[in-house]
N, CA, C and O atoms as a Tinker XYZ file with bonds, in Angstrom:
   476  protein
     1  N     42.880000  -23.657000 -181.197000    73     2
     2  CA    41.894000  -23.270000 -181.098000    64     1     3
     3  C     41.914000  -23.651000 -179.427000    63     2     4     5
     4  O     41.969000  -24.807000 -179.008000    81     3
     5  N     41.868000  -22.647000 -178.718000    73     3     6
     6  CA    41.580000  -22.794000 -177.250000    64     5     7
     7  C     39.807000  -23.096000 -176.801000    63     6     8     9
     8  O     38.919000  -22.272000 -177.020000    81     7
     9  N     39.634000  -24.180000 -176.277000    73     7    10
    10  CA    38.818000  -24.620000 -174.930000    64     9    11
    11  C     38.284000  -23.485000 -174.452000    63    10    12    13
    12  O     39.204000  -22.925000 -173.856000    81    11
    13  N     36.979000  -22.609000 -174.356000    73    11    14
    14  CA    36.951000  -21.675000 -173.040000    64    13    15
    15  C     36.221000  -22.222000 -172.189000    63    14    16    17
    16  O     35.216000  -21.653000 -171.762000    81    15
    17  N     36.492000  -23.104000 -171.896000    73    15    18
    18  CA    35.835000  -24.034000 -170.722000    64    17    19
    19  C     37.280000  -24.377000 -169.912000    63    18    20    21
    20  O     37.452000  -23.875000 -168.800000    81    19
    21  N     38.007000  -24.992000 -170.333000    73    19    22
    22  CA    39.102000  -25.598000 -169.802000    64    21    23
    23  C     40.375000  -25.103000 -170.219000    63    22    24    25
    24  O     41.410000  -25.384000 -169.615000    81    23
    25  N     40.313000  -24.041000 -171.699000    73    23    26
    26  CA    41.756000  -22.764000 -171.679000    64    25    27
    27  C     43.034000  -24.364000 -172.641000    63    26    28    29
    28  O     44.129000  -24.272000 -173.196000    81    27
    29  N     42.125000  -25.560000 -172.389000    73    27    30
    30  CA    43.091000  -26.011000 -173.211000    64    29    31
    31  C     43.369000  -26.696000 -175.052000    63    30    32    33
    32  O     42.320000  -27.300000 -175.274000    81    31
    33  N     43.923000  -26.775000 -175.829000    73    31    34
    34  CA    43.922000  -27.133000 -176.938000    64    33    35
    35  C     43.151000  -28.140000 -177.671000    63    34    36    37
    36  O     43.150000  -29.370000 -177.621000    81    35
    37  N     42.584000  -27.403000 -178.272000    73    35    38
    38  CA    40.882000  -28.223000 -178.828000    64    37    39
    39  C     41.175000  -28.576000 -180.105000    63    38    40    41
    40  O     41.361000  -27.748000 -180.997000    81    39
    41  N     41.244000  -30.123000 -180.298000    73    39    42
    42  CA    42.219000  -30.356000 -181.292000    64    41    43
    43  C     40.993000  -30.177000 -182.769000    63    42    44    45
    44  O     39.768000  -30.223000 -182.879000    81    43
    45  N     42.118000  -29.969000 -183.677000    73    43    46
    46  CA    40.611000  -29.894000 -185.301000    64    45    47
    47  C     40.416000  -31.262000 -185.876000    63    46    48    49
    48  O     41.308000  -31.816000 -186.518000    81    47
    49  N     39.779000  -31.560000 -185.751000    73    47    50
    50  CA    39.350000  -33.030000 -186.497000    64    49    51
    51  C     37.894000  -33.657000 -187.310000    63    50    52    53
    52  O     37.274000  -32.709000 -187.794000    81    51
    53  N     37.424000  -34.582000 -187.492000    73    51    54
    54  CA    36.209000  -34.648000 -188.195000    64    53    55
    55  C     35.290000  -35.223000 -187.339000    63    54    56    57
    56  O     35.421000  -36.171000 -186.564000    81    55
    57  N     34.035000  -34.292000 -187.668000    73    55    58
    58  CA    33.068000  -34.437000 -186.782000    64    57    59
    59  C     32.566000  -35.651000 -186.214000    63    58    60    61
    60  O     31.635000  -35.689000 -185.410000    81    59
    61  N     33.232000  -36.701000 -186.670000    73    59    62
    62  CA    32.422000  -38.131000 -185.693000    64    61    63
    63  C     32.996000  -38.044000 -184.854000    63    62    64    65
    64  O     32.477000  -38.763000 -184.001000    81    63
    65  N     34.256000  -37.347000 -184.292000    73    63    66
    66  CA    34.796000  -37.341000 -182.756000    64    65    67
    67  C     33.368000  -37.372000 -181.886000    63    66    68    69
    68  O     32.826000  -38.098000 -181.054000    81    67
    69  N     33.088000  -36.061000 -182.641000    73    67    70
    70  CA    31.830000  -35.551000 -181.866000    64    69    71
    71  C     30.125000  -36.615000 -182.351000    63    70    72    73
    72  O     29.164000  -36.766000 -181.597000    81    71
    73  N     30.208000  -36.964000 -183.243000    73    71    74
    74  CA    28.627000  -37.475000 -183.504000    64    73    75
    75  C     28.663000  -39.484000 -183.740000    63    74    76    77
    76  O     27.688000  -40.227000 -183.627000    81    75
    77  N     29.591000  -39.747000 -183.957000    73    75    78
    78  CA    30.359000  -40.868000 -184.622000    64    77    79
    79  C     30.267000  -41.396000 -185.764000    63    78    80    81
    80  O     30.305000  -42.575000 -186.116000    81    79
    81  N     30.107000  -40.159000 -186.496000    73    79    82
    82  CA    29.892000  -40.309000 -187.784000    64    81    83
    83  C     29.792000  -38.617000 -188.923000    63    82    84    85
    84  O     29.252000  -37.593000 -188.506000    81    83
    85  N     30.276000  -38.707000 -189.967000    73    83    86
    86  CA    30.926000  -37.205000 -190.477000    64    85    87
    87  C     29.100000  -37.109000 -190.705000    63    86    88    89
    88  O     28.251000  -37.962000 -190.962000    81    87
    89  N     29.045000  -35.546000 -190.450000    73    87    90
    90  CA    28.020000  -35.293000 -191.180000    64    89    91
    91  C     28.608000  -33.967000 -191.840000    63    90    92    93
    92  O     29.362000  -33.092000 -191.416000    81    91
    93  N     27.899000  -34.195000 -193.154000    73    91    94
    94  CA    28.021000  -32.824000 -194.184000    64    93    95
    95  C     28.959000  -32.766000 -195.309000    63    94    96    97
    96  O     29.864000  -33.599000 -195.351000    81    95
    97  N     28.852000  -31.920000 -196.184000    73    95    98
    98  CA    30.206000  -31.769000 -196.279000    64    97    99
    99  C     31.441000  -30.972000 -195.941000    63    98   100   101
   100  O     32.477000  -31.108000 -196.593000    81    99
   101  N     31.349000  -30.259000 -195.068000    73    99   102
   102  CA    32.142000  -29.688000 -194.280000    64   101   103
   103  C     32.312000  -30.375000 -192.818000    63   102   104   105
   104  O     31.849000  -29.753000 -191.863000    81   103
   105  N     32.910000  -31.544000 -192.603000    73   103   106
   106  CA    33.050000  -32.150000 -191.480000    64   105   107
   107  C     33.712000  -31.984000 -190.955000    63   106   108   109
   108  O     33.406000  -32.355000 -189.822000    81   107
   109  N     34.979000  -31.444000 -190.998000    73   107   110
   110  CA    35.975000  -31.050000 -190.132000    64   109   111
   111  C     35.802000  -29.450000 -188.938000    63   110   112   113
   112  O     35.550000  -28.257000 -189.108000    81   111
   113  N     36.036000  -30.127000 -188.057000    73   111   114
   114  CA    35.905000  -28.798000 -186.662000    64   113   115
   115  C     36.966000  -28.852000 -185.641000    63   114   116   117
   116  O     38.120000  -29.228000 -185.846000    81   115
   117  N     36.512000  -28.476000 -184.614000    73   115   118
   118  CA    37.714000  -28.184000 -183.469000    64   117   119
   119  C     36.382000  -28.559000 -182.147000    63   118   120   121
   120  O     35.357000  -27.956000 -181.828000    81   119
   121  N     37.075000  -29.923000 -181.615000    73   119   122
   122  CA    36.461000  -30.444000 -180.422000    64   121   123
   123  C     37.058000  -30.062000 -179.209000    63   122   124   125
   124  O     38.207000  -29.640000 -179.347000    81   123
   125  N     36.716000  -30.079000 -178.314000    73   123   126
   126  CA    37.396000  -30.424000 -176.889000    64   125   127
   127  C     36.558000  -31.500000 -176.243000    63   126   128   129
   128  O     35.614000  -31.034000 -175.605000    81   127
   129  N     36.642000  -32.684000 -176.237000    73   127   130
   130  CA    36.138000  -33.780000 -176.104000    64   129   131
   131  C     35.757000  -33.975000 -174.064000    63   130   132   133
   132  O     34.726000  -34.392000 -173.536000    81   131
   133  N     36.461000  -33.708000 -173.703000    73   131   134
   134  CA    36.590000  -33.367000 -171.801000    64   133   135
   135  C     35.008000  -32.721000 -171.791000    63   134   136   137
   136  O     34.013000  -33.085000 -171.164000    81   135
   137  N     35.248000  -31.402000 -172.933000    73   135   138
   138  CA    34.328000  -30.540000 -171.969000    64   137   139
   139  C     32.952000  -30.498000 -173.166000    63   138   140   141
   140  O     31.932000  -29.832000 -172.983000    81   139
   141  N     33.198000  -31.308000 -174.305000    73   139   142
   142  CA    31.822000  -31.184000 -175.085000    64   141   143
   143  C     31.948000  -30.032000 -175.930000    63   142   144   145
   144  O     31.232000  -30.085000 -176.930000    81   143
   145  N     32.688000  -28.961000 -175.803000    73   143   146
   146  CA    32.504000  -27.610000 -176.561000    64   145   147
   147  C     33.449000  -27.748000 -178.037000    63   146   148   149
   148  O     34.618000  -28.127000 -178.103000    81   147
   149  N     32.575000  -27.326000 -179.156000    73   147   150
   150  CA    32.668000  -27.938000 -180.640000    64   149   151
   151  C     32.735000  -26.414000 -181.801000    63   150   152   153
   152  O     32.121000  -25.501000 -181.248000    81   151
   153  N     33.036000  -26.177000 -182.536000    73   151   154
   154  CA    32.390000  -25.688000 -183.930000    64   153   155
   155  C     32.982000  -26.215000 -185.018000    63   154   156   157
   156  O     33.960000  -26.945000 -185.179000    81   155
   157  N     32.210000  -25.710000 -185.727000    73   155   158
   158  CA    32.087000  -26.268000 -186.824000    64   157   159
   159  C     33.112000  -25.492000 -188.055000    63   158   160   161
   160  O     32.453000  -24.494000 -188.348000    81   159
   161  N     33.978000  -25.477000 -188.632000    73   159   162
   162  CA    34.279000  -24.927000 -189.696000    64   161   163
   163  C     34.043000  -24.822000 -190.990000    63   162   164   165
   164  O     33.303000  -25.677000 -191.476000    81   163
   165  N     34.572000  -23.817000 -191.833000    73   163   166
   166  CA    34.351000  -23.272000 -193.669000    64   165   167
   167  C     34.588000  -24.455000 -194.607000    63   166   168   169
   168  O     35.808000  -24.562000 -194.736000    81   167
   169  N     34.088000  -25.190000 -195.165000    73   167   170
   170  CA    34.293000  -26.124000 -196.244000    64   169   171
   171  C     36.064000  -26.961000 -195.877000    63   170   172   173
   172  O     37.208000  -26.976000 -196.331000    81   171
   173  N     35.330000  -27.486000 -194.884000    73   171   174
   174  CA    37.210000  -28.133000 -194.446000    64   173   175
   175  C     38.568000  -27.763000 -193.978000    63   174   176   177
   176  O     39.564000  -28.397000 -193.630000    81   175
   177  N     38.133000  -26.036000 -194.136000    73   175   178
   178  CA    39.286000  -25.437000 -193.867000    64   177   179
   179  C     39.758000  -25.423000 -192.295000    63   178   180   181
   180  O     39.123000  -26.250000 -191.640000    81   179
   181  N     40.768000  -24.643000 -191.495000    73   179   182
   182  CA    40.343000  -24.676000 -190.401000    64   181   183
   183  C     40.158000  -23.559000 -189.760000    63   182   184   185
   184  O     40.560000  -23.571000 -188.597000    81   183
   185  N     39.424000  -22.080000 -190.342000    73   183   186
   186  CA    38.827000  -21.293000 -190.413000    64   185   187
   187  C     37.245000  -21.528000 -189.491000    63   186   188   189
   188  O     36.207000  -21.806000 -190.093000    81   187
   189  N     37.280000  -21.422000 -188.519000    73   187   190
   190  CA    35.614000  -21.772000 -187.640000    64   189   191
   191  C     34.773000  -20.674000 -188.132000    63   190   192   193
   192  O     35.010000  -19.638000 -188.753000    81   191
   193  N     33.636000  -21.267000 -187.625000    73   191   194
   194  CA    32.068000  -20.767000 -188.519000    64   193   195
   195  C     31.697000  -20.055000 -187.618000    63   194   196   197
   196  O     30.595000  -19.536000 -187.791000    81   195
   197  N     32.509000  -19.707000 -186.188000    73   195   198
   198  CA    31.923000  -18.832000 -185.089000    64   197   199
   199  C     32.968000  -19.472000 -183.897000    63   198   200   201
   200  O     34.058000  -19.930000 -184.238000    81   199
   201  N     32.587000  -19.462000 -182.642000    73   199   202
   202  CA    33.154000  -19.659000 -181.433000    64   201   203
   203  C     32.508000  -20.716000 -180.931000    63   202   204   205
   204  O     31.347000  -21.034000 -181.190000    81   203
   205  N     33.525000  -21.463000 -179.949000    73   203   206
   206  CA    33.523000  -22.713000 -179.714000    64   205   207
   207  C     32.211000  -22.397000 -178.742000    63   206   208   209
   208  O     32.148000  -21.292000 -178.205000    81   207
   209  N     31.122000  -23.420000 -178.515000    73   207   210
   210  CA    30.118000  -23.796000 -177.656000    64   209   211
   211  C     29.469000  -24.737000 -177.170000    63   210   212   213
   212  O     28.987000  -25.516000 -177.992000    81   211
   213  N     29.276000  -24.950000 -176.029000    73   211   214
   214  CA    29.182000  -25.792000 -175.337000    64   213   215
   215  C     27.462000  -26.590000 -175.525000    63   214   216   217
   216  O     26.817000  -26.358000 -176.548000    81   215
   217  N     26.848000  -27.583000 -174.326000    73   215   218
   218  CA    25.498000  -28.103000 -175.207000    64   217   219
   219  C     24.863000  -26.896000 -175.018000    63   218   220   221
   220  O     25.015000  -26.262000 -176.062000    81   219
   221  N     24.041000  -26.060000 -173.984000    73   219   222
   222  CA    23.474000  -25.265000 -173.625000    64   221   223
   223  C     23.572000  -24.312000 -174.788000    63   222   224   225
   224  O     22.571000  -24.395000 -175.501000    81   223
   225  N     24.465000  -23.429000 -175.210000    73   223   226
   226  CA    24.741000  -22.420000 -175.902000    64   225   227
   227  C     24.592000  -23.339000 -177.235000    63   226   228   229
   228  O     23.850000  -22.746000 -178.017000    81   227
   229  N     25.091000  -24.735000 -177.837000    73   227   230
   230  CA    24.452000  -24.807000 -179.323000    64   229   231
   231  C     22.823000  -24.806000 -179.160000    63   230   232   233
   232  O     22.052000  -24.409000 -180.033000    81   231
   233  N     22.464000  -25.290000 -177.961000    73   231   234
   234  CA    21.221000  -25.484000 -178.023000    64   233   235
   235  C     20.307000  -24.297000 -178.042000    63   234   236   237
   236  O     19.155000  -24.390000 -178.464000    81   235
   237  N     21.034000  -22.719000 -177.396000    73   235   238
   238  CA    20.673000  -21.793000 -177.649000    64   237   239
   239  C     20.549000  -21.367000 -179.152000    63   238   240   241
   240  O     19.475000  -21.045000 -179.661000    81   239
   241  N     22.037000  -21.402000 -179.973000    73   239   242
   242  CA    21.884000  -21.103000 -181.121000    64   241   243
   243  C     20.969000  -21.860000 -182.318000    63   242   244   245
   244  O     20.595000  -21.312000 -183.355000    81   243
   245  N     20.725000  -23.123000 -181.956000    73   243   246
   246  CA    19.892000  -24.086000 -182.674000    64   245   247
   247  C     18.288000  -23.342000 -182.618000    63   246   248   249
   248  O     17.481000  -23.596000 -183.512000    81   247
   249  N     17.920000  -22.367000 -181.422000    73   247   250
   250  CA    16.755000  -21.923000 -181.430000    64   249   251
   251  C     16.342000  -20.797000 -181.896000    63   250   252   253
   252  O     15.216000  -20.431000 -182.233000    81   251
   253  N     17.534000  -20.174000 -181.888000    73   251   254
   254  CA    17.429000  -18.857000 -183.063000    64   253   255
   255  C     17.830000  -19.418000 -184.009000    63   254   256   257
   256  O     18.186000  -18.340000 -184.486000    81   255
   257  N     18.135000  -20.151000 -184.798000    73   255   258
   258  CA    18.077000  -20.638000 -185.897000    64   257   259
   259  C     16.984000  -20.644000 -186.512000    63   258   260   261
   260  O     16.760000  -19.983000 -187.526000    81   259
   261  N     15.851000  -21.725000 -185.707000    73   259   262
   262  CA    14.787000  -22.018000 -185.865000    64   261   263
   263  C     14.010000  -20.705000 -186.101000    63   262   264   265
   264  O     13.678000  -20.439000 -187.256000    81   263
   265  N     13.806000  -20.158000 -185.446000    73   263   266
   266  CA    13.351000  -18.849000 -185.356000    64   265   267
   267  C     14.002000  -17.721000 -186.683000    63   266   268   269
   268  O     13.175000  -17.184000 -187.419000    81   267
   269  N     15.049000  -17.526000 -186.824000    73   267   270
   270  CA    15.502000  -17.016000 -188.106000    64   269   271
   271  C     15.250000  -17.282000 -189.150000    63   270   272   273
   272  O     14.829000  -16.460000 -189.964000    81   271
   273  N     15.502000  -18.873000 -189.465000    73   271   274
   274  CA    15.567000  -19.377000 -190.641000    64   273   275
   275  C     14.663000  -19.585000 -191.593000    63   274   276   277
   276  O     14.974000  -19.731000 -192.775000    81   275
   277  N     13.401000  -19.616000 -191.127000    73   275   278
   278  CA    11.951000  -19.628000 -191.957000    64   277   279
   279  C     11.913000  -18.682000 -192.664000    63   278   280   281
   280  O     11.770000  -18.654000 -193.886000    81   279
   281  N     12.104000  -17.408000 -191.567000    73   279   282
   282  CA    11.913000  -16.189000 -192.796000    64   281   283
   283  C     12.973000  -15.460000 -194.006000    63   282   284   285
   284  O     12.675000  -14.440000 -194.628000    81   283
   285  N     14.159000  -16.174000 -194.160000    73   283   286
   286  CA    14.729000  -15.974000 -195.397000    64   285   287
   287  C     15.035000  -17.285000 -196.264000    63   286   288   289
   288  O     15.517000  -17.115000 -197.384000    81   287
   289  N     14.798000  -18.497000 -195.838000    73   287   290
   290  CA    14.621000  -19.616000 -196.725000    64   289   291
   291  C     12.897000  -19.461000 -197.062000    63   290   292   293
   292  O     12.394000  -20.186000 -197.920000    81   291
   293  N     12.382000  -18.835000 -196.591000    73   291   294
   294  CA    11.078000  -18.710000 -197.216000    64   293   295
   295  C     10.930000  -17.732000 -198.592000    63   294   296   297
   296  O     10.019000  -17.604000 -199.409000    81   295
   297  N     11.905000  -17.272000 -198.492000    73   295   298
   298  CA    12.200000  -15.969000 -199.522000    64   297   299
   299  C     11.422000  -14.892000 -199.142000    63   298   300   301
   300  O     11.144000  -13.956000 -199.891000    81   299
   301  N     11.022000  -15.019000 -197.862000    73   299   302
   302  CA    10.022000  -13.410000 -197.444000    64   301   303
   303  C     11.179000  -12.366000 -197.199000    63   302   304   305
   304  O     10.973000  -11.153000 -197.241000    81   303
   305  N     12.213000  -12.838000 -196.981000    73   303   306
   306  CA    13.201000  -11.588000 -196.514000    64   305   307
   307  C     14.464000  -11.959000 -196.970000    63   306   308   309
   308  O     14.451000  -13.174000 -197.166000    81   307
   309  N     15.619000  -11.439000 -197.245000    73   307   310
   310  CA    16.667000  -12.081000 -197.977000    64   309   311
   311  C     17.475000  -12.185000 -196.111000    63   310   312   313
   312  O     17.223000  -11.556000 -195.083000    81   311
   313  N     18.558000  -13.380000 -196.455000    73   311   314
   314  CA    18.837000  -13.519000 -195.645000    64   313   315
   315  C     19.785000  -12.013000 -194.348000    63   314   316   317
   316  O     19.687000  -11.755000 -193.148000    81   315
   317  N     20.537000  -11.473000 -195.425000    73   315   318
   318  CA    21.277000  -10.402000 -195.372000    64   317   319
   319  C     20.562000   -9.524000 -194.552000    63   318   320   321
   320  O     21.064000   -9.198000 -193.476000    81   319
   321  N     19.294000   -9.019000 -194.942000    73   319   322
   322  CA    18.361000   -7.925000 -194.323000    64   321   323
   323  C     18.032000   -8.983000 -192.859000    63   322   324   325
   324  O     17.902000   -8.230000 -191.894000    81   323
   325  N     17.947000   -9.741000 -192.644000    73   323   326
   326  CA    17.315000  -10.580000 -191.264000    64   325   327
   327  C     18.764000  -10.312000 -190.275000    63   326   328   329
   328  O     18.718000   -9.876000 -189.125000    81   327
   329  N     19.590000  -10.553000 -190.758000    73   327   330
   330  CA    20.874000  -10.372000 -189.978000    64   329   331
   331  C     21.338000   -8.883000 -189.799000    63   330   332   333
   332  O     22.239000   -8.643000 -188.995000    81   331
   333  N     20.710000   -7.805000 -190.574000    73   331   334
   334  CA    21.085000   -6.391000 -190.479000    64   333   335
   335  C     20.034000   -5.954000 -189.144000    63   334   336   337
   336  O     20.202000   -5.168000 -188.211000    81   335
   337  N     18.650000   -7.035000 -189.603000    73   335   338
   338  CA    17.704000   -6.344000 -188.359000    64   337   339
   339  C     18.251000   -6.478000 -187.266000    63   338   340   341
   340  O     18.533000   -5.449000 -186.652000    81   339
   341  N     18.558000   -7.722000 -186.708000    73   339   342
   342  CA    19.041000   -8.208000 -185.735000    64   341   343
   343  C     20.407000   -7.708000 -184.701000    63   342   344   345
   344  O     20.651000   -7.679000 -183.495000    81   343
   345  N     21.218000   -7.287000 -186.209000    73   343   346
   346  CA    22.145000   -6.245000 -185.551000    64   345   347
   347  C     21.930000   -4.745000 -184.874000    63   346   348   349
   348  O     22.387000   -4.068000 -183.953000    81   347
   349  N     20.884000   -4.660000 -185.984000    73   347   350
   350  CA    20.314000   -3.037000 -185.525000    64   349   351
   351  C     19.570000   -3.504000 -183.958000    63   350   352   353
   352  O     19.771000   -3.000000 -182.853000    81   351
   353  N     19.169000   -4.006000 -184.125000    73   351   354
   354  CA    17.907000   -4.369000 -182.833000    64   353   355
   355  C     18.858000   -4.590000 -181.271000    63   354   356   357
   356  O     18.559000   -4.385000 -180.094000    81   355
   357  N     19.888000   -5.014000 -181.831000    73   355   358
   358  CA    20.708000   -5.803000 -180.652000    64   357   359
   359  C     21.888000   -4.289000 -180.291000    63   358   360   361
   360  O     22.531000   -3.893000 -179.319000    81   359
   361  N     21.684000   -3.890000 -181.550000    73   359   362
   362  CA    22.584000   -2.364000 -180.991000    64   361   363
   363  C     24.385000   -2.870000 -181.665000    63   362   364   365
   364  O     25.405000   -2.184000 -181.596000    81   363
   365  N     24.286000   -3.739000 -182.045000    73   363   366
   366  CA    25.873000   -3.832000 -182.635000    64   365   367
   367  C     26.376000   -3.429000 -183.137000    63   366   368   369
   368  O     25.840000   -2.707000 -183.977000    81   367
   369  N     27.854000   -3.510000 -183.101000    73   367   370
   370  CA    28.683000   -2.516000 -184.035000    64   369   371
   371  C     29.221000   -3.750000 -185.411000    63   370   372   373
   372  O     29.429000   -3.445000 -186.585000    81   371
   373  N     29.288000   -4.521000 -185.068000    73   371   374
   374  CA    29.880000   -5.401000 -185.913000    64   373   375
   375  C     28.558000   -6.211000 -186.653000    63   374   376   377
   376  O     27.912000   -6.539000 -185.657000    81   375
   377  N     27.906000   -6.643000 -187.666000    73   375   378
   378  CA    27.049000   -7.343000 -188.038000    64   377   379
   379  C     26.869000   -8.588000 -187.466000    63   378   380   381
   380  O     27.546000   -9.593000 -187.683000    81   379
   381  N     25.866000   -8.466000 -186.680000    73   379   382
   382  CA    25.475000  -10.154000 -186.224000    64   381   383
   383  C     25.318000  -11.891000 -186.603000    63   382   384   385
   384  O     24.334000  -12.328000 -187.201000    81   383
   385  N     26.240000  -12.586000 -186.230000    73   383   386
   386  CA    26.338000  -14.229000 -186.654000    64   385   387
   387  C     25.830000  -14.731000 -185.433000    63   386   388   389
   388  O     25.968000  -14.298000 -184.289000    81   387
   389  N     24.831000  -16.346000 -186.143000    73   387   390
   390  CA    24.868000  -16.568000 -184.628000    64   389   391
   391  C     25.699000  -17.858000 -184.067000    63   390   392   393
   392  O     25.578000  -18.738000 -183.215000    81   391
   393  N     26.432000  -17.512000 -184.871000    73   391   394
   394  CA    27.990000  -18.725000 -184.684000    64   393   395
   395  C     29.049000  -18.239000 -182.981000    63   394   396   397
   396  O     29.829000  -18.773000 -182.192000    81   395
   397  N     28.298000  -16.767000 -183.243000    73   395   398
   398  CA    29.318000  -15.622000 -182.593000    64   397   399
   399  C     28.432000  -15.428000 -181.069000    63   398   400   401
   400  O     28.782000  -14.850000 -180.039000    81   399
   401  N     27.078000  -16.208000 -181.419000    73   399   402
   402  CA    26.595000  -15.958000 -179.835000    64   401   403
   403  C     26.616000  -16.717000 -178.920000    63   402   404   405
   404  O     26.859000  -17.923000 -178.886000    81   403
   405  N     26.312000  -15.882000 -178.014000    73   403   406
   406  CA    26.455000  -16.344000 -176.452000    64   405   407
   407  C     24.836000  -16.552000 -176.172000    63   406   408   409
   408  O     23.998000  -16.040000 -176.914000    81   407
   409  N     24.437000  -17.474000 -174.862000    73   407   410
   410  CA    23.613000  -17.659000 -174.963000    64   409   411
   411  C     22.595000  -16.442000 -174.416000    63   410   412   413
   412  O     21.365000  -16.491000 -174.453000    81   411
   413  N     23.088000  -15.775000 -174.103000    73   411   414
   414  CA    22.179000  -13.925000 -173.693000    64   413   415
   415  C     22.239000  -13.539000 -175.012000    63   414   416   417
   416  O     21.210000  -12.932000 -175.305000    81   415
   417  N     22.810000  -13.609000 -175.693000    73   415   418
   418  CA    22.023000  -12.939000 -176.962000    64   417   419
   419  C     21.324000  -13.443000 -177.633000    63   418   420   421
   420  O     20.681000  -12.872000 -178.514000    81   419
   421  N     21.283000  -14.746000 -177.348000    73   419   422
   422  CA    20.371000  -15.750000 -178.388000    64   421   423
   423  C     18.903000  -15.761000 -177.259000    63   422   424   425
   424  O     17.958000  -16.356000 -177.778000    81   423
   425  N     18.678000  -15.343000 -176.196000    73   423   426
   426  CA    17.666000  -14.770000 -175.229000    64   425   427
   427  C     17.132000  -13.564000 -175.918000    63   426   428   429
   428  O     16.049000  -13.553000 -176.503000    81   427
   429  N     17.994000  -12.483000 -175.817000    73   427   430
   430  CA    17.584000  -11.359000 -176.513000    64   429   431
   431  C     16.787000  -11.434000 -178.066000    63   430   432   433
   432  O     15.855000  -10.817000 -178.584000    81   431
   433  N     17.550000  -12.358000 -178.416000    73   431   434
   434  CA    16.904000  -12.040000 -180.123000    64   433   435
   435  C     15.475000  -13.277000 -180.217000    63   434   436   437
   436  O     14.575000  -13.076000 -181.033000    81   435
   437  N     15.451000  -14.287000 -179.454000    73   435   438
   438  CA    14.583000  -15.054000 -179.108000    64   437   439
   439  C     13.196000  -13.683000 -178.890000    63   438   440   441
   440  O     12.404000  -13.339000 -179.768000    81   439
   441  N     13.251000  -13.316000 -177.938000    73   439   442
   442  CA    12.658000  -11.975000 -177.577000    64   441   443
   443  C     12.252000  -11.104000 -178.401000    63   442   444   445
   444  O     11.138000  -10.612000 -178.225000    81   443
   445  N     13.141000  -10.660000 -179.618000    73   443   446
   446  CA    12.648000   -9.971000 -180.768000    64   445   447
   447  C     11.390000   -9.536000 -181.296000    63   446   448   449
   448  O     10.755000  -10.457000 -180.782000    81   447
   449  N     10.811000   -9.104000 -181.696000    73   447   450
   450  CA     9.146000   -9.467000 -182.998000    64   449   451
   451  C      9.745000   -8.802000 -184.197000    63   450   452   453
   452  O      9.695000   -7.676000 -184.693000    81   451
   453  N     10.359000   -9.997000 -184.480000    73   451   454
   454  CA    11.116000   -9.543000 -185.985000    64   453   455
   455  C     10.294000   -8.717000 -187.096000    63   454   456   457
   456  O     10.624000   -7.800000 -187.848000    81   455
   457  N      8.784000   -9.595000 -186.840000    73   455   458
   458  CA     7.986000   -9.287000 -187.771000    64   457   459
   459  C      7.605000   -7.786000 -188.008000    63   458   460   461
   460  O      7.026000   -7.362000 -189.008000    81   459
   461  N      7.985000   -7.113000 -187.026000    73   459   462
   462  CA     7.284000   -6.030000 -187.094000    64   461   463
   463  C      8.452000   -4.518000 -187.805000    63   462   464   465
   464  O      8.336000   -3.296000 -187.894000    81   463
   465  N      9.415000   -5.466000 -188.136000    73   463   466
   466  CA    10.722000   -5.181000 -188.600000    64   465   467
   467  C     11.506000   -5.507000 -190.452000    63   466   468   469
   468  O     12.385000   -5.122000 -191.223000    81   467
   469  N     10.518000   -6.358000 -190.318000    73   467   470
   470  CA    10.398000   -6.778000 -191.748000    64   469   471
   471  C     10.720000   -6.009000 -192.994000    63   470   472   473
   472  O     11.677000   -6.111000 -193.762000    81   471
   473  N      9.264000   -4.895000 -193.001000    73   471   474
   474  CA     8.888000   -4.164000 -194.020000    64   473   475
   475  C     10.091000   -3.048000 -194.131000    63   474   476
   476  O     10.053000   -2.183000 -195.006000    81   475
């Protein structure tokens, strides 16, 4: 995995390299320590959960999750449907996934009134 900031190889390491201890059952990640960019991996494989992100991008992705996760976690709407609504609202060709969102995409999602699209 190449760090998008410094263009150097980001090693595949345990997430304790970033957080000081391992978090979660899937604790492997790609982490560029000098830049602070990071992406977790699926089930401790080398398959990333999205794109590497710096601190600001991670903060925006967390804001998006804080907005959309309560909708599907409450059972109000299936998770796949909320992602399809976002995909359509943003005019994307591929299904939306927060792990691939840049800051501008996150800002657009934060501006969406998802409640009008739930029915």
